[in-house]
CHARMM-style PDB file with segment names, atoms N, HN, CA, C and O in Angstrom:
ATOM      1  N   MET     1       7.222 -28.195 -11.035  1.00  0.00      PROA
ATOM      2  CA  MET     1       7.765 -28.120 -12.356  1.00  0.00      PROA
ATOM      3  C   MET     1       6.589 -28.029 -13.329  1.00  0.00      PROA
ATOM      4  O   MET     1       5.537 -28.623 -13.090  1.00  0.00      PROA
ATOM      5  N   ILE     2       6.763 -27.300 -14.407  1.00  0.00      PROA
ATOM      6  HN  ILE     2       7.618 -26.818 -14.601  1.00  0.00      PROA
ATOM      7  CA  ILE     2       5.730 -27.134 -15.431  1.00  0.00      PROA
ATOM      8  C   ILE     2       6.114 -27.987 -16.634  1.00  0.00      PROA
ATOM      9  O   ILE     2       7.255 -27.944 -17.093  1.00  0.00      PROA
ATOM     10  N   ILE     3       5.159 -28.764 -17.144  1.00  0.00      PROA
ATOM     11  HN  ILE     3       4.231 -28.799 -16.771  1.00  0.00      PROA
ATOM     12  CA  ILE     3       5.412 -29.596 -18.318  1.00  0.00      PROA
ATOM     13  C   ILE     3       4.365 -29.309 -19.392  1.00  0.00      PROA
ATOM     14  O   ILE     3       3.287 -28.786 -19.108  1.00  0.00      PROA
ATOM     15  N   GLU     4       4.705 -29.663 -20.632  1.00  0.00      PROA
ATOM     16  HN  GLU     4       5.581 -30.087 -20.863  1.00  0.00      PROA
ATOM     17  CA  GLU     4       3.762 -29.570 -21.745  1.00  0.00      PROA
ATOM     18  C   GLU     4       3.529 -30.982 -22.262  1.00  0.00      PROA
ATOM     19  O   GLU     4       4.484 -31.714 -22.518  1.00  0.00      PROA
ATOM     20  N   THR     5       2.269 -31.369 -22.417  1.00  0.00      PROA
ATOM     21  HN  THR     5       1.492 -30.774 -22.209  1.00  0.00      PROA
ATOM     22  CA  THR     5       1.939 -32.705 -22.896  1.00  0.00      PROA
ATOM     23  C   THR     5       1.934 -32.729 -24.417  1.00  0.00      PROA
ATOM     24  O   THR     5       2.083 -31.694 -25.068  1.00  0.00      PROA
ATOM     25  N   THR     6       1.763 -33.912 -24.969  1.00  0.00      PROA
ATOM     26  HN  THR     6       1.642 -34.752 -24.440  1.00  0.00      PROA
ATOM     27  CA  THR     6       1.689 -34.046 -26.422  1.00  0.00      PROA
ATOM     28  C   THR     6       0.424 -33.396 -26.974  1.00  0.00      PROA
ATOM     29  O   THR     6       0.335 -33.143 -28.176  1.00  0.00      PROA
ATOM     30  N   ALA     7      -0.548 -33.124 -26.120  1.00  0.00      PROA
ATOM     31  HN  ALA     7      -0.476 -33.330 -25.144  1.00  0.00      PROA
ATOM     32  CA  ALA     7      -1.788 -32.453 -26.525  1.00  0.00      PROA
ATOM     33  C   ALA     7      -1.681 -30.937 -26.350  1.00  0.00      PROA
ATOM     34  O   ALA     7      -2.690 -30.233 -26.405  1.00  0.00      PROA
ATOM     35  N   ASN     8      -0.449 -30.428 -26.139  1.00  0.00      PROA
ATOM     36  HN  ASN     8       0.370 -31.000 -26.094  1.00  0.00      PROA
ATOM     37  CA  ASN     8      -0.186 -28.995 -25.966  1.00  0.00      PROA
ATOM     38  C   ASN     8      -0.906 -28.391 -24.768  1.00  0.00      PROA
ATOM     39  O   ASN     8      -1.319 -27.232 -24.811  1.00  0.00      PROA
ATOM     40  N   GLN     9      -1.059 -29.164 -23.706  1.00  0.00      PROA
ATOM     41  HN  GLN     9      -0.724 -30.105 -23.671  1.00  0.00      PROA
ATOM     42  CA  GLN     9      -1.627 -28.672 -22.456  1.00  0.00      PROA
ATOM     43  C   GLN     9      -0.490 -28.525 -21.449  1.00  0.00      PROA
ATOM     44  O   GLN     9       0.474 -29.291 -21.485  1.00  0.00      PROA
ATOM     45  N   PHE    10      -0.597 -27.551 -20.558  1.00  0.00      PROA
ATOM     46  HN  PHE    10      -1.380 -26.930 -20.529  1.00  0.00      PROA
ATOM     47  CA  PHE    10       0.436 -27.286 -19.569  1.00  0.00      PROA
ATOM     48  C   PHE    10      -0.057 -27.704 -18.189  1.00  0.00      PROA
ATOM     49  O   PHE    10      -1.208 -27.456 -17.830  1.00  0.00      PROA
ATOM     50  N   TYR    11       0.835 -28.347 -17.411  1.00  0.00      PROA
ATOM     51  HN  TYR    11       1.770 -28.549 -17.704  1.00  0.00      PROA
ATOM     52  CA  TYR    11       0.498 -28.829 -16.077  1.00  0.00      PROA
ATOM     53  C   TYR    11       1.608 -28.488 -15.099  1.00  0.00      PROA
ATOM     54  O   TYR    11       2.787 -28.512 -15.453  1.00  0.00      PROA
ATOM     55  N   ARG    12       1.225 -28.167 -13.857  1.00  0.00      PROA
ATOM     56  HN  ARG    12       0.267 -28.148 -13.569  1.00  0.00      PROA
ATOM     57  CA  ARG    12       2.168 -28.086 -12.740  1.00  0.00      PROA
ATOM     58  C   ARG    12       2.133 -29.478 -12.120  1.00  0.00      PROA
ATOM     59  O   ARG    12       1.080 -29.930 -11.671  1.00  0.00      PROA
ATOM     60  N   VAL    13       3.280 -30.162 -12.092  1.00  0.00      PROA
ATOM     61  HN  VAL    13       4.136 -29.794 -12.457  1.00  0.00      PROA
ATOM     62  CA  VAL    13       3.288 -31.569 -11.707  1.00  0.00      PROA
ATOM     63  C   VAL    13       4.206 -31.852 -10.522  1.00  0.00      PROA
ATOM     64  O   VAL    13       5.148 -31.108 -10.245  1.00  0.00      PROA
ATOM     65  N   THR    14       3.901 -32.954  -9.831  1.00  0.00      PROA
ATOM     66  HN  THR    14       3.136 -33.558 -10.056  1.00  0.00      PROA
ATOM     67  CA  THR    14       4.738 -33.508  -8.766  1.00  0.00      PROA
ATOM     68  C   THR    14       4.739 -35.025  -8.938  1.00  0.00      PROA
ATOM     69  O   THR    14       3.871 -35.583  -9.609  1.00  0.00      PROA
ATOM     70  N   GLU    15       5.711 -35.676  -8.331  1.00  0.00      PROA
ATOM     71  HN  GLU    15       6.416 -35.222  -7.786  1.00  0.00      PROA
ATOM     72  CA  GLU    15       5.762 -37.141  -8.371  1.00  0.00      PROA
ATOM     73  C   GLU    15       4.601 -37.712  -7.556  1.00  0.00      PROA
ATOM     74  O   GLU    15       4.132 -37.087  -6.605  1.00  0.00      PROA
ATOM     75  N   THR    16       4.146 -38.905  -7.940  1.00  0.00      PROA
ATOM     76  HN  THR    16       4.527 -39.413  -8.713  1.00  0.00      PROA
ATOM     77  CA  THR    16       3.030 -39.532  -7.240  1.00  0.00      PROA
ATOM     78  C   THR    16       3.450 -40.147  -5.917  1.00  0.00      PROA
ATOM     79  O   THR    16       2.637 -40.251  -4.999  1.00  0.00      PROA
ATOM     80  N   GLY    17       4.719 -40.559  -5.802  1.00  0.00      PROA
ATOM     81  HN  GLY    17       5.380 -40.474  -6.548  1.00  0.00      PROA
ATOM     82  CA  GLY    17       5.180 -41.191  -4.570  1.00  0.00      PROA
ATOM     83  C   GLY    17       4.823 -42.663  -4.487  1.00  0.00      PROA
ATOM     84  O   GLY    17       5.057 -43.297  -3.457  1.00  0.00      PROA
ATOM     85  N   ASN    18       4.264 -43.215  -5.547  1.00  0.00      PROA
ATOM     86  HN  ASN    18       4.075 -42.700  -6.383  1.00  0.00      PROA
ATOM     87  CA  ASN    18       3.873 -44.614  -5.588  1.00  0.00      PROA
ATOM     88  C   ASN    18       4.686 -45.310  -6.678  1.00  0.00      PROA
ATOM     89  O   ASN    18       4.607 -44.902  -7.837  1.00  0.00      PROA
ATOM     90  N   PRO    19       5.468 -46.349  -6.351  1.00  0.00      PROA
ATOM     91  CA  PRO    19       6.284 -47.027  -7.363  1.00  0.00      PROA
ATOM     92  C   PRO    19       5.457 -47.627  -8.502  1.00  0.00      PROA
ATOM     93  O   PRO    19       5.949 -47.744  -9.624  1.00  0.00      PROA
ATOM     94  N   ASP    20       4.222 -48.004  -8.229  1.00  0.00      PROA
ATOM     95  HN  ASP    20       3.822 -47.909  -7.317  1.00  0.00      PROA
ATOM     96  CA  ASP    20       3.361 -48.565  -9.278  1.00  0.00      PROA
ATOM     97  C   ASP    20       2.929 -47.501 -10.279  1.00  0.00      PROA
ATOM     98  O   ASP    20       2.522 -47.828 -11.394  1.00  0.00      PROA
ATOM     99  N   LEU    21       3.014 -46.234  -9.892  1.00  0.00      PROA
ATOM    100  HN  LEU    21       3.345 -45.969  -8.986  1.00  0.00      PROA
ATOM    101  CA  LEU    21       2.607 -45.134 -10.771  1.00  0.00      PROA
ATOM    102  C   LEU    21       3.810 -44.301 -11.206  1.00  0.00      PROA
ATOM    103  O   LEU    21       3.706 -43.083 -11.355  1.00  0.00      PROA
ATOM    104  N   ALA    22       4.951 -44.958 -11.409  1.00  0.00      PROA
ATOM    105  HN  ALA    22       5.036 -45.947 -11.288  1.00  0.00      PROA
ATOM    106  CA  ALA    22       6.179 -44.252 -11.779  1.00  0.00      PROA
ATOM    107  C   ALA    22       6.102 -43.648 -13.180  1.00  0.00      PROA
ATOM    108  O   ALA    22       6.915 -42.786 -13.517  1.00  0.00      PROA
ATOM    109  N   HSD    23       5.145 -44.079 -14.002  1.00  0.00      PROA
ATOM    110  HN  HSD    23       4.485 -44.779 -13.729  1.00  0.00      PROA
ATOM    111  CA  HSD    23       5.027 -43.593 -15.380  1.00  0.00      PROA
ATOM    112  C   HSD    23       4.135 -42.355 -15.503  1.00  0.00      PROA
ATOM    113  O   HSD    23       3.929 -41.850 -16.606  1.00  0.00      PROA
ATOM    114  N   VAL    24       3.606 -41.865 -14.381  1.00  0.00      PROA
ATOM    115  HN  VAL    24       3.774 -42.275 -13.485  1.00  0.00      PROA
ATOM    116  CA  VAL    24       2.727 -40.688 -14.415  1.00  0.00      PROA
ATOM    117  C   VAL    24       3.103 -39.699 -13.310  1.00  0.00      PROA
ATOM    118  O   VAL    24       3.793 -40.048 -12.351  1.00  0.00      PROA
ATOM    119  N   TRP    25       2.636 -38.466 -13.467  1.00  0.00      PROA
ATOM    120  HN  TRP    25       2.076 -38.183 -14.245  1.00  0.00      PROA
ATOM    121  CA  TRP    25       2.765 -37.423 -12.453  1.00  0.00      PROA
ATOM    122  C   TRP    25       1.374 -37.064 -11.949  1.00  0.00      PROA
ATOM    123  O   TRP    25       0.383 -37.316 -12.635  1.00  0.00      PROA
ATOM    124  N   ASN    26       1.289 -36.473 -10.749  1.00  0.00      PROA
ATOM    125  HN  ASN    26       2.094 -36.268 -10.192  1.00  0.00      PROA
ATOM    126  CA  ASN    26       0.083 -35.774 -10.305  1.00  0.00      PROA
ATOM    127  C   ASN    26       0.201 -34.368 -10.867  1.00  0.00      PROA
ATOM    128  O   ASN    26       1.229 -33.718 -10.678  1.00  0.00      PROA
ATOM    129  N   GLY    27      -0.826 -33.885 -11.551  1.00  0.00      PROA
ATOM    130  HN  GLY    27      -1.661 -34.413 -11.705  1.00  0.00      PROA
ATOM    131  CA  GLY    27      -0.717 -32.569 -12.159  1.00  0.00      PROA
ATOM    132  C   GLY    27      -2.003 -31.774 -12.102  1.00  0.00      PROA
ATOM    133  O   GLY    27      -3.101 -32.330 -12.056  1.00  0.00      PROA
ATOM    134  N   VAL    28      -1.845 -30.449 -12.106  1.00  0.00      PROA
ATOM    135  HN  VAL    28      -0.954 -29.997 -12.143  1.00  0.00      PROA
ATOM    136  CA  VAL    28      -2.965 -29.508 -12.163  1.00  0.00      PROA
ATOM    137  C   VAL    28      -2.763 -28.660 -13.408  1.00  0.00      PROA
ATOM    138  O   VAL    28      -1.686 -28.102 -13.616  1.00  0.00      PROA
ATOM    139  N   GLN    29      -3.797 -28.560 -14.236  1.00  0.00      PROA
ATOM    140  HN  GLN    29      -4.672 -29.013 -14.067  1.00  0.00      PROA
ATOM    141  CA  GLN    29      -3.666 -27.801 -15.478  1.00  0.00      PROA
ATOM    142  C   GLN    29      -3.490 -26.311 -15.185  1.00  0.00      PROA
ATOM    143  O   GLN    29      -4.198 -25.743 -14.352  1.00  0.00      PROA
ATOM    144  N   VAL    30      -2.534 -25.684 -15.883  1.00  0.00      PROA
ATOM    145  HN  VAL    30      -1.959 -26.145 -16.559  1.00  0.00      PROA
ATOM    146  CA  VAL    30      -2.218 -24.272 -15.674  1.00  0.00      PROA
ATOM    147  C   VAL    30      -2.210 -23.530 -17.004  1.00  0.00      PROA
ATOM    148  O   VAL    30      -2.200 -24.134 -18.076  1.00  0.00      PROA
ATOM    149  N   LYS    31      -2.215 -22.202 -16.902  1.00  0.00      PROA
ATOM    150  HN  LYS    31      -2.224 -21.711 -16.031  1.00  0.00      PROA
ATOM    151  CA  LYS    31      -2.099 -21.348 -18.086  1.00  0.00      PROA
ATOM    152  C   LYS    31      -1.129 -20.222 -17.778  1.00  0.00      PROA
ATOM    153  O   LYS    31      -0.855 -19.923 -16.616  1.00  0.00      PROA
ATOM    154  N   ARG    32      -0.617 -19.607 -18.820  1.00  0.00      PROA
ATOM    155  HN  ARG    32      -0.840 -19.850 -19.765  1.00  0.00      PROA
ATOM    156  CA  ARG    32       0.322 -18.494 -18.668  1.00  0.00      PROA
ATOM    157  C   ARG    32      -0.485 -17.206 -18.593  1.00  0.00      PROA
ATOM    158  O   ARG    32      -1.296 -16.936 -19.480  1.00  0.00      PROA
ATOM    159  N   SER    33      -0.281 -16.409 -17.555  1.00  0.00      PROA
ATOM    160  HN  SER    33       0.377 -16.628 -16.834  1.00  0.00      PROA
ATOM    161  CA  SER    33      -1.001 -15.153 -17.392  1.00  0.00      PROA
ATOM    162  C   SER    33      -0.051 -14.105 -16.826  1.00  0.00      PROA
ATOM    163  O   SER    33       0.435 -14.239 -15.703  1.00  0.00      PROA
ATOM    164  N   LYS    34       0.208 -13.075 -17.599  1.00  0.00      PROA
ATOM    165  HN  LYS    34      -0.187 -12.966 -18.512  1.00  0.00      PROA
ATOM    166  CA  LYS    34       1.071 -11.961 -17.182  1.00  0.00      PROA
ATOM    167  C   LYS    34       2.441 -12.447 -16.719  1.00  0.00      PROA
ATOM    168  O   LYS    34       2.972 -11.968 -15.717  1.00  0.00      PROA
ATOM    169  N   GLY    35       3.009 -13.398 -17.452  1.00  0.00      PROA
ATOM    170  HN  GLY    35       2.578 -13.788 -18.266  1.00  0.00      PROA
ATOM    171  CA  GLY    35       4.346 -13.881 -17.147  1.00  0.00      PROA
ATOM    172  C   GLY    35       4.441 -14.905 -16.039  1.00  0.00      PROA
ATOM    173  O   GLY    35       5.545 -15.290 -15.655  1.00  0.00      PROA
ATOM    174  N   ALA    36       3.310 -15.358 -15.511  1.00  0.00      PROA
ATOM    175  HN  ALA    36       2.413 -15.045 -15.823  1.00  0.00      PROA
ATOM    176  CA  ALA    36       3.320 -16.345 -14.431  1.00  0.00      PROA
ATOM    177  C   ALA    36       2.385 -17.500 -14.788  1.00  0.00      PROA
ATOM    178  O   ALA    36       1.476 -17.346 -15.603  1.00  0.00      PROA
ATOM    179  N   TRP    37       2.617 -18.641 -14.177  1.00  0.00      PROA
ATOM    180  HN  TRP    37       3.356 -18.766 -13.515  1.00  0.00      PROA
ATOM    181  CA  TRP    37       1.748 -19.798 -14.369  1.00  0.00      PROA
ATOM    182  C   TRP    37       0.669 -19.782 -13.291  1.00  0.00      PROA
ATOM    183  O   TRP    37       0.984 -19.759 -12.101  1.00  0.00      PROA
ATOM    184  N   VAL    38      -0.599 -19.795 -13.697  1.00  0.00      PROA
ATOM    185  HN  VAL    38      -0.855 -19.813 -14.663  1.00  0.00      PROA
ATOM    186  CA  VAL    38      -1.719 -19.814 -12.751  1.00  0.00      PROA
ATOM    187  C   VAL    38      -2.623 -20.998 -13.072  1.00  0.00      PROA
ATOM    188  O   VAL    38      -2.752 -21.399 -14.229  1.00  0.00      PROA
ATOM    189  N   ASP    39      -3.249 -21.553 -12.033  1.00  0.00      PROA
ATOM    190  HN  ASP    39      -3.145 -21.227 -11.093  1.00  0.00      PROA
ATOM    191  CA  ASP    39      -4.169 -22.670 -12.232  1.00  0.00      PROA
ATOM    192  C   ASP    39      -5.361 -22.227 -13.062  1.00  0.00      PROA
ATOM    193  O   ASP    39      -5.855 -21.109 -12.914  1.00  0.00      PROA
ATOM    194  N   LYS    40      -5.816 -23.113 -13.937  1.00  0.00      PROA
ATOM    195  HN  LYS    40      -5.415 -24.021 -14.058  1.00  0.00      PROA
ATOM    196  CA  LYS    40      -7.012 -22.811 -14.717  1.00  0.00      PROA
ATOM    197  C   LYS    40      -8.234 -22.894 -13.806  1.00  0.00      PROA
ATOM    198  O   LYS    40      -8.206 -23.554 -12.767  1.00  0.00      PROA
ATOM    199  N   ALA    41      -9.295 -22.223 -14.208  1.00  0.00      PROA
ATOM    200  HN  ALA    41      -9.319 -21.687 -15.052  1.00  0.00      PROA
ATOM    201  CA  ALA    41     -10.539 -22.263 -13.436  1.00  0.00      PROA
ATOM    202  C   ALA    41     -11.035 -23.709 -13.378  1.00  0.00      PROA
ATOM    203  O   ALA    41     -10.987 -24.424 -14.379  1.00  0.00      PROA
ATOM    204  N   LYS    42     -11.498 -24.127 -12.237  1.00  0.00      PROA
ATOM    205  HN  LYS    42     -11.537 -23.546 -11.424  1.00  0.00      PROA
ATOM    206  CA  LYS    42     -12.019 -25.476 -12.004  1.00  0.00      PROA
ATOM    207  C   LYS    42     -10.973 -26.562 -12.240  1.00  0.00      PROA
ATOM    208  O   LYS    42     -11.327 -27.702 -12.539  1.00  0.00      PROA
ATOM    209  N   ALA    43      -9.694 -26.226 -12.110  1.00  0.00      PROA
ATOM    210  HN  ALA    43      -9.406 -25.300 -11.867  1.00  0.00      PROA
ATOM    211  CA  ALA    43      -8.628 -27.217 -12.274  1.00  0.00      PROA
ATOM    212  C   ALA    43      -8.636 -28.176 -11.097  1.00  0.00      PROA
ATOM    213  O   ALA    43      -8.888 -27.779  -9.959  1.00  0.00      PROA
ATOM    214  N   ARG    44      -8.361 -29.435 -11.379  1.00  0.00      PROA
ATOM    215  HN  ARG    44      -8.156 -29.758 -12.303  1.00  0.00      PROA
ATOM    216  CA  ARG    44      -8.290 -30.443 -10.327  1.00  0.00      PROA
ATOM    217  C   ARG    44      -7.076 -31.331 -10.586  1.00  0.00      PROA
ATOM    218  O   ARG    44      -6.511 -31.306 -11.679  1.00  0.00      PROA
ATOM    219  N   ILE    45      -6.684 -32.093  -9.612  1.00  0.00      PROA
ATOM    220  HN  ILE    45      -7.143 -32.113  -8.724  1.00  0.00      PROA
ATOM    221  CA  ILE    45      -5.517 -32.964  -9.752  1.00  0.00      PROA
ATOM    222  C   ILE    45      -5.858 -34.114 -10.696  1.00  0.00      PROA
ATOM    223  O   ILE    45      -6.883 -34.778 -10.545  1.00  0.00      PROA
ATOM    224  N   GLU    46      -4.975 -34.334 -11.675  1.00  0.00      PROA
ATOM    225  HN  GLU    46      -4.142 -33.794 -11.798  1.00  0.00      PROA
ATOM    226  CA  GLU    46      -5.145 -35.401 -12.655  1.00  0.00      PROA
ATOM    227  C   GLU    46      -3.839 -36.178 -12.755  1.00  0.00      PROA
ATOM    228  O   GLU    46      -2.783 -35.681 -12.364  1.00  0.00      PROA
ATOM    229  N   LEU    47      -3.913 -37.398 -13.280  1.00  0.00      PROA
ATOM    230  HN  LEU    47      -4.770 -37.801 -13.598  1.00  0.00      PROA
ATOM    231  CA  LEU    47      -2.704 -38.148 -13.589  1.00  0.00      PROA
ATOM    232  C   LEU    47      -2.269 -37.765 -14.994  1.00  0.00      PROA
ATOM    233  O   LEU    47      -3.068 -37.814 -15.929  1.00  0.00      PROA
ATOM    234  N   VAL    48      -1.000 -37.384 -15.145  1.00  0.00      PROA
ATOM    235  HN  VAL    48      -0.351 -37.345 -14.385  1.00  0.00      PROA
ATOM    236  CA  VAL    48      -0.459 -36.922 -16.422  1.00  0.00      PROA
ATOM    237  C   VAL    48       0.666 -37.867 -16.828  1.00  0.00      PROA
ATOM    238  O   VAL    48       1.590 -38.101 -16.050  1.00  0.00      PROA
ATOM    239  N   ARG    49       0.594 -38.413 -18.043  1.00  0.00      PROA
ATOM    240  HN  ARG    49      -0.157 -38.223 -18.675  1.00  0.00      PROA
ATOM    241  CA  ARG    49       1.618 -39.346 -18.522  1.00  0.00      PROA
ATOM    242  C   ARG    49       2.954 -38.651 -18.734  1.00  0.00      PROA
ATOM    243  O   ARG    49       3.010 -37.539 -19.261  1.00  0.00      PROA
ATOM    244  N   LYS    50       4.019 -39.308 -18.323  1.00  0.00      PROA
ATOM    245  HN  LYS    50       3.974 -40.211 -17.895  1.00  0.00      PROA
ATOM    246  CA  LYS    50       5.364 -38.770 -18.531  1.00  0.00      PROA
ATOM    247  C   LYS    50       5.808 -38.945 -19.979  1.00  0.00      PROA
ATOM    248  O   LYS    50       6.519 -38.094 -20.515  1.00  0.00      PROA
ATOM    249  N   ALA    51       5.396 -40.038 -20.618  1.00  0.00      PROA
ATOM    250  HN  ALA    51       4.819 -40.729 -20.183  1.00  0.00      PROA
ATOM    251  CA  ALA    51       5.821 -40.332 -21.988  1.00  0.00      PROA
ATOM    252  C   ALA    51       5.349 -39.234 -22.936  1.00  0.00      PROA
ATOM    253  O   ALA    51       4.162 -38.909 -22.981  1.00  0.00      PROA
ATOM    254  N   GLY    52       6.272 -38.674 -23.680  1.00  0.00      PROA
ATOM    255  HN  GLY    52       7.236 -38.937 -23.643  1.00  0.00      PROA
ATOM    256  CA  GLY    52       5.935 -37.648 -24.659  1.00  0.00      PROA
ATOM    257  C   GLY    52       5.831 -36.247 -24.097  1.00  0.00      PROA
ATOM    258  O   GLY    52       5.675 -35.293 -24.860  1.00  0.00      PROA
ATOM    259  N   SER    53       5.914 -36.092 -22.780  1.00  0.00      PROA
ATOM    260  HN  SER    53       6.041 -36.867 -22.160  1.00  0.00      PROA
ATOM    261  CA  SER    53       5.838 -34.761 -22.170  1.00  0.00      PROA
ATOM    262  C   SER    53       7.216 -34.126 -22.152  1.00  0.00      PROA
ATOM    263  O   SER    53       8.232 -34.817 -22.073  1.00  0.00      PROA
ATOM    264  N   LYS    54       7.243 -32.797 -22.226  1.00  0.00      PROA
ATOM    265  HN  LYS    54       6.418 -32.235 -22.291  1.00  0.00      PROA
ATOM    266  CA  LYS    54       8.531 -32.111 -22.119  1.00  0.00      PROA
ATOM    267  C   LYS    54       8.464 -31.070 -21.008  1.00  0.00      PROA
ATOM    268  O   LYS    54       7.427 -30.446 -20.782  1.00  0.00      PROA
ATOM    269  N   ILE    55       9.580 -30.897 -20.328  1.00  0.00      PROA
ATOM    270  HN  ILE    55      10.422 -31.404 -20.512  1.00  0.00      PROA
ATOM    271  CA  ILE    55       9.672 -29.948 -19.221  1.00  0.00      PROA
ATOM    272  C   ILE    55       9.825 -28.546 -19.791  1.00  0.00      PROA
ATOM    273  O   ILE    55      10.716 -28.288 -20.600  1.00  0.00      PROA
ATOM    274  N   VAL    56       8.942 -27.636 -19.359  1.00  0.00      PROA
ATOM    275  HN  VAL    56       8.218 -27.846 -18.702  1.00  0.00      PROA
ATOM    276  CA  VAL    56       8.974 -26.247 -19.805  1.00  0.00      PROA
ATOM    277  C   VAL    56       9.733 -25.392 -18.802  1.00  0.00      PROA
ATOM    278  O   VAL    56      10.517 -24.523 -19.185  1.00  0.00      PROA
ATOM    279  N   GLU    57       9.501 -25.639 -17.518  1.00  0.00      PROA
ATOM    280  HN  GLU    57       8.865 -26.345 -17.206  1.00  0.00      PROA
ATOM    281  CA  GLU    57      10.114 -24.839 -16.450  1.00  0.00      PROA
ATOM    282  C   GLU    57      10.260 -25.697 -15.203  1.00  0.00      PROA
ATOM    283  O   GLU    57       9.352 -26.443 -14.837  1.00  0.00      PROA
ATOM    284  N   LYS    58      11.417 -25.580 -14.556  1.00  0.00      PROA
ATOM    285  HN  LYS    58      12.154 -24.973 -14.853  1.00  0.00      PROA
ATOM    286  CA  LYS    58      11.627 -26.360 -13.318  1.00  0.00      PROA
ATOM    287  C   LYS    58      11.307 -25.558 -12.105  1.00  0.00      PROA
ATOM    288  OT1 LYS    58      11.428 -26.056 -10.986  1.00  0.00      PROA
TER     289      LYS     58
END
């Protein structure tokens, strides 16, 4: 799923699978290119807060 953060950054995210980290997702920063979402150069997995984020695409 693709989300947009409050900082206007886009991430492809998945659940962490850890109940202690239920407030965050595992995410890789992405950008829109020719109608598709592609990973940004040097993108790595980060923890992304769920609060304030909105779902752009499922």
